[in-house]
DOLUMLUM-351235 format. One line per 8 residues: number of its first residue (from 0); their letters; for each residue x, y, z of N, C-alpha, C, O. Coordinates in steps of 0.2 Angstrom, whole numbers. Layout:
NUM> A> X,Y,Z,X,Y,Z,X,Y,Z,X,Y,Z  ...
***
This chain:
0> XXXXXXXX> 173,-70,-635,177,-69,-643,184,-66,-641,185,-64,-635  188,-66,-644,195,-65,-644,195,-56,-648,193,-53,-652  198,-55,-643,201,-48,-645,207,-47,-651,212,-51,-652  204,-42,-655,207,-42,-663,208,-36,-662,204,-32,-660  216,-34,-665,215,-26,-666,215,-25,-670,216,-29,-675  212,-17,-672,206,-16,-676,211,-11,-681,216,-8,-678  210,-12,-688,213,-9,-693,217,-1,-692,214,3,-689  223,1,-693,223,8,-693,226,10,-701,230,7,-705
8> XXXXXXXX> 223,15,-703,225,17,-709,234,20,-707,236,24,-703  238,17,-712,248,18,-708,246,25,-710,248,29,-705  243,28,-715,245,36,-716,241,40,-713,241,46,-715  236,38,-707,233,42,-703,237,48,-699,243,47,-698  233,52,-697,238,59,-696,234,60,-688,235,65,-684  231,56,-687,226,57,-681,232,55,-675,237,51,-676  231,59,-670,237,56,-664,235,51,-661,240,47,-660  227,48,-659,229,40,-658,230,35,-661,232,30,-659
16> XXXXXXXX> 229,36,-666,232,33,-673,239,30,-673,242,25,-674  242,38,-672,249,35,-674,252,34,-667,257,31,-668  251,34,-660,252,31,-654,249,24,-655,252,20,-651  244,21,-658,243,14,-658,248,10,-663,250,5,-662  251,14,-671,255,13,-675,261,12,-670,264,7,-670  262,15,-667,270,17,-663,271,9,-658,276,6,-658  266,8,-655,265,5,-649,265,-3,-654,268,-9,-652  263,-2,-659,263,-10,-663,269,-10,-664,271,-15,-661
24> XXXXXXXX> 272,-7,-668,279,-7,-670,283,-9,-664,287,-13,-665  282,-7,-659,287,-11,-653,284,-18,-651,285,-21,-646  280,-21,-657,277,-28,-654,276,-29,-646,278,-33,-643  272,-23,-644,268,-23,-638,261,-27,-638,257,-25,-643  259,-31,-634,252,-35,-632,247,-31,-634,248,-25,-632  243,-33,-637,236,-30,-638,234,-26,-633,232,-20,-634  234,-28,-627,230,-28,-619,233,-21,-617,230,-16,-616  243,-21,-618,244,-16,-616,243,-10,-620,242,-5,-618
32> XXXXXXXX> 243,-11,-627,240,-7,-631,234,-2,-630,234,4,-631  229,-6,-627,223,-5,-627,222,-2,-620,218,2,-619  226,-5,-614,227,0,-608,232,7,-609,232,11,-605  236,7,-613,240,12,-614,236,15,-618,233,18,-613  232,16,-623,227,21,-624,222,23,-621,220,29,-622  219,19,-617,214,20,-612,217,27,-608,215,33,-608  222,24,-604,225,30,-599,229,37,-603,231,41,-599  229,37,-608,232,43,-613,225,45,-616,226,51,-617
40> XXXXXXXX> 219,43,-616,213,46,-620,210,51,-612,208,57,-612  209,45,-606,211,48,-600,210,54,-599,205,57,-598  218,56,-599,223,61,-598,221,67,-602,220,72,-600  219,64,-608,217,71,-612,211,72,-612,210,78,-613  205,69,-610,199,70,-608,198,73,-602,194,78,-602  202,72,-596,202,76,-591,206,84,-592,205,89,-588  208,85,-596,212,91,-597,210,95,-603,213,100,-606  203,93,-603,199,96,-610,201,98,-616,202,103,-618
48> XXXXXXXX> 202,91,-620,204,89,-623,211,94,-625,211,95,-631  215,95,-622,221,98,-623,225,92,-627,225,87,-624  229,94,-632,234,91,-636,241,90,-631,244,94,-628  243,82,-631,247,82,-626,254,84,-627,258,85,-623  255,86,-633,262,91,-633,261,98,-631,266,101,-631  255,102,-630,254,106,-626,254,106,-618,255,111,-614  254,100,-618,254,99,-609,260,96,-607,264,94,-612  262,94,-600,268,93,-600,269,89,-593,266,84,-591
56> XXXXXXXX> 274,92,-588,276,89,-580,269,90,-576,265,86,-574  267,97,-576,261,100,-572,256,96,-574,252,94,-569  254,95,-579,248,92,-581,249,83,-579,245,80,-576  254,81,-581,254,75,-577,253,75,-569,250,71,-566  256,78,-567,256,78,-560,248,79,-555,246,77,-549  245,82,-559,238,86,-560,234,80,-560,230,79,-555  235,76,-565,231,70,-569,231,63,-565,228,58,-566  238,64,-559,240,58,-556,237,58,-548,235,53,-544
64> XXXXXXXX> 238,66,-547,234,66,-540,227,66,-539,225,66,-534  224,68,-547,217,68,-545,215,59,-547,209,58,-546  219,56,-549,218,48,-547,219,47,-541,215,44,-538  222,50,-539,223,47,-532,217,48,-526,215,44,-522  216,55,-527,211,58,-522,205,58,-524,201,57,-520  204,59,-530,196,60,-532,193,54,-535,187,53,-535  197,49,-537,195,42,-540,197,37,-536,196,32,-538  201,39,-529,202,33,-525,206,28,-531,203,22,-532
72> XXXXXXXX> 209,28,-532,211,22,-537,216,18,-533,218,22,-528  218,12,-534,223,8,-530,230,10,-533,230,13,-538  236,9,-529,242,12,-531,244,7,-539,248,9,-543  241,2,-539,244,0,-545,241,2,-551,244,1,-556  236,3,-551,230,6,-557,235,13,-557,238,14,-562  235,18,-552,238,25,-553,247,23,-555,250,29,-555  251,17,-556,257,16,-560,254,13,-565,259,14,-569  249,11,-568,251,8,-574,248,15,-578,249,15,-584
80> XXXXXXXX> 244,19,-575,242,27,-580,249,29,-580,252,28,-585  254,32,-573,260,32,-575,265,31,-579,268,35,-582  264,23,-580,268,20,-584,266,23,-593,270,24,-598  258,22,-594,255,24,-601,258,32,-602,261,33,-608  258,35,-598,260,42,-599,269,44,-600,272,48,-604  272,41,-596,278,41,-597,280,37,-605,285,39,-608  277,32,-607,277,29,-613,277,35,-619,280,37,-623  270,38,-616,268,43,-621,273,49,-622,275,50,-628
88> XXXXXXXX> 275,51,-617,281,55,-617,288,53,-620,291,56,-625  291,48,-617,297,48,-617,298,43,-624,303,44,-629  294,39,-624,296,34,-631,291,38,-637,295,41,-642  285,39,-637,283,41,-642,283,48,-644,283,49,-650  284,54,-639,284,61,-641,291,62,-641,292,68,-642  297,60,-639,303,59,-638,304,66,-632,309,70,-633  300,66,-627,300,72,-623,301,69,-614,297,65,-612  307,71,-612,308,69,-606,305,71,-601,304,77,-601
96> XXXXXXXX> 303,67,-595,299,69,-589,300,67,-583,298,62,-580  305,73,-580,309,71,-574,306,73,-569,301,77,-570  308,71,-563,305,73,-555,298,74,-555,296,79,-552  294,70,-557,287,71,-556,285,72,-547,288,69,-543  281,76,-547,280,75,-538,272,75,-539,269,80,-542  269,71,-536,260,68,-534,261,64,-530,266,61,-530  256,64,-526,254,59,-521,252,52,-523,248,51,-527  257,47,-520,254,41,-524,248,39,-522,247,42,-517
104> XXXXXXXX> 242,35,-524,238,31,-519,239,27,-514,244,23,-514  233,28,-509,235,25,-503,231,20,-501,232,17,-496  227,18,-504,219,13,-504,222,6,-504,224,3,-509  222,4,-497,225,-2,-493,224,-8,-499,218,-9,-501  229,-12,-502,227,-19,-503,223,-23,-501,225,-25,-496  219,-26,-503,213,-31,-499,215,-37,-503,216,-38,-509  216,-41,-498,218,-47,-502,212,-52,-506,207,-52,-503  213,-54,-511,208,-56,-515,204,-61,-512,205,-63,-506
112> XXXXXXXX> 199,-63,-515,193,-68,-512,194,-75,-516,193,-75,-522  196,-80,-513,198,-85,-518,194,-91,-520,189,-90,-516  193,-96,-523,188,-102,-521,193,-107,-517,199,-107,-517  188,-111,-514,192,-116,-511,194,-121,-517,192,-119,-522  198,-127,-516,201,-132,-521,192,-135,-523,191,-135,-529  187,-136,-517,180,-139,-518,177,-135,-524,176,-137,-529  177,-129,-520,172,-123,-525,175,-125,-532,171,-128,-536  181,-123,-533,183,-125,-538,181,-129,-543,180,-127,-549
120> XXXXXXXX> 182,-135,-542,180,-141,-544,172,-141,-546,170,-143,-551  170,-138,-542,161,-139,-544,160,-133,-550,155,-133,-554  164,-128,-551,163,-124,-557,166,-126,-562,163,-126,-567  171,-129,-560,173,-132,-567,169,-138,-569,169,-140,-575  166,-142,-566,162,-148,-566,156,-144,-569,153,-148,-572  154,-139,-569,147,-136,-573,150,-136,-581,146,-134,-586  156,-137,-582,157,-133,-590,158,-139,-596,160,-145,-595  155,-137,-602,157,-143,-607,162,-144,-607,167,-141,-606
128> XXXXXXXX> 163,-151,-611,169,-154,-611,176,-150,-613,181,-149,-609  176,-147,-620,180,-141,-621,183,-137,-616,189,-137,-614  178,-134,-614,179,-129,-609,182,-131,-602,186,-127,-599  180,-135,-601,181,-141,-595,189,-140,-595,194,-138,-592  189,-145,-601,198,-146,-601,203,-141,-601,209,-141,-600  199,-133,-604,203,-128,-605,204,-127,-596,210,-128,-592  198,-126,-594,198,-123,-586,203,-127,-581,206,-125,-577  203,-133,-582,207,-138,-580,214,-138,-581,218,-138,-576
136> XXXXXXXX> 216,-137,-586,223,-133,-588,226,-127,-584,231,-126,-581  220,-122,-586,222,-116,-582,224,-117,-574,229,-116,-571  220,-121,-570,218,-120,-564,224,-124,-562,228,-122,-558  225,-129,-565,229,-136,-564,238,-134,-566,243,-136,-563  237,-131,-571,245,-130,-573,246,-122,-572,252,-120,-574  242,-118,-571,243,-112,-570,246,-107,-576,251,-102,-577  241,-109,-579,241,-105,-588,236,-99,-587,231,-98,-584  239,-94,-592,234,-88,-593,229,-91,-598,231,-97,-600
144> XXXXXXXX> 223,-87,-600,218,-89,-604,221,-89,-610,221,-94,-614  225,-82,-612,229,-82,-619,233,-89,-620,233,-92,-626  236,-91,-615,242,-98,-616,240,-104,-617,243,-109,-619  232,-104,-615,228,-110,-615,225,-109,-622,225,-114,-626  224,-105,-623,221,-104,-630,224,-105,-637,222,-107,-642  232,-104,-635,238,-106,-640,241,-112,-640,246,-114,-644  238,-116,-635,243,-123,-632,241,-128,-640,235,-129,-642  247,-130,-641,247,-136,-646,248,-143,-645,249,-144,-639
152> XXXXXXXX> 247,-147,-648,249,-154,-645,256,-156,-643,258,-160,-639  260,-152,-648,268,-155,-649,271,-150,-641,276,-151,-639  267,-145,-639,268,-141,-634,268,-148,-626,271,-147,-620  265,-152,-628,264,-156,-621,270,-161,-622,271,-164,-627  274,-162,-618,278,-168,-617,276,-174,-611,278,-174,-606  271,-178,-614,270,-183,-610,275,-188,-605,273,-190,-599  282,-190,-608,287,-191,-606,289,-188,-600,291,-192,-595  289,-182,-598,291,-179,-592,285,-175,-589,286,-170,-586
160> XXXXXXXX> 278,-177,-591,274,-173,-589,275,-165,-588,276,-162,-582  275,-163,-592,277,-155,-593,272,-152,-597,267,-154,-600  274,-147,-597,268,-142,-605,275,-135,-605,276,-132,-600  277,-135,-611,281,-129,-613,275,-122,-617,272,-122,-622  277,-119,-613,272,-112,-614,276,-108,-617,280,-105,-615  274,-108,-626,278,-101,-627,274,-96,-630,268,-97,-633  277,-90,-630,275,-83,-631,270,-81,-625,265,-79,-626  273,-83,-617,270,-80,-613,270,-74,-613,272,-70,-618
168> XXXXXXXX> 269,-71,-605,269,-62,-605,276,-61,-605,280,-65,-602  279,-55,-609,286,-53,-609,289,-57,-615,295,-57,-616  285,-61,-620,287,-67,-626,293,-70,-623,298,-71,-626  292,-74,-616,295,-78,-615,292,-85,-616,286,-86,-619  297,-91,-615,295,-98,-614,295,-100,-608,299,-97,-605  292,-104,-605,291,-106,-597,288,-114,-597,283,-115,-600  292,-118,-594,289,-125,-592,285,-124,-588,285,-120,-584  280,-129,-588,275,-129,-580,274,-138,-580,276,-141,-585
176> XXXXXXXX> 271,-140,-575,270,-147,-574,264,-147,-577,260,-142,-577  262,-154,-579,256,-156,-580,254,-161,-577,258,-166,-576  247,-160,-573,244,-164,-567,243,-173,-570,242,-174,-576  244,-176,-566,243,-185,-567,234,-184,-571,232,-186,-576  232,-180,-566,225,-181,-568,223,-177,-574,217,-177,-576  228,-174,-578,224,-172,-585,228,-177,-591,225,-178,-596  233,-180,-589,235,-184,-596,231,-187,-600,232,-188,-606  226,-191,-597,221,-194,-603,217,-191,-604,214,-193,-609
184> X> 215,-184,-602,212,-178,-606,214,-175,-612,211,-171,-615
***
């Protein structure tokens, strides 16, 4: 099922509702909204439900240190939490946060385990017709799930064997190759 933004009362005085409305007014992706709200709520819960207006630099540093030391999150996860909190304070609350001092997570990055070409084909061949074509497009053209589900016939240029992908990450458009094996499908 697709992710759908939950409706929010525009006159709500709840802090998280106001934050969500602010994020939506900036036209951020729903995935970004969910991620930022998750980290802001985690931050608030970590500090025993204290309101962010009563907290600042010291509490942010403590939370980021906790993520690194106690939760052993990877560097990118810690940076995502940091981005959410910086957005909360600088953009939403108009409070500048400077010179944060905390220990960055040092969990070593692991190389992802990836399918071989034959393994990927074996999985794709198990899918039904429509799902199989979507998986082949993602695999063969390097499309994201959201890009594949929004693809339209007019986006496919059979003359040049390419696909024009609109509204990609960052609201950009890009062109990708269409494999010959997918043209007839």
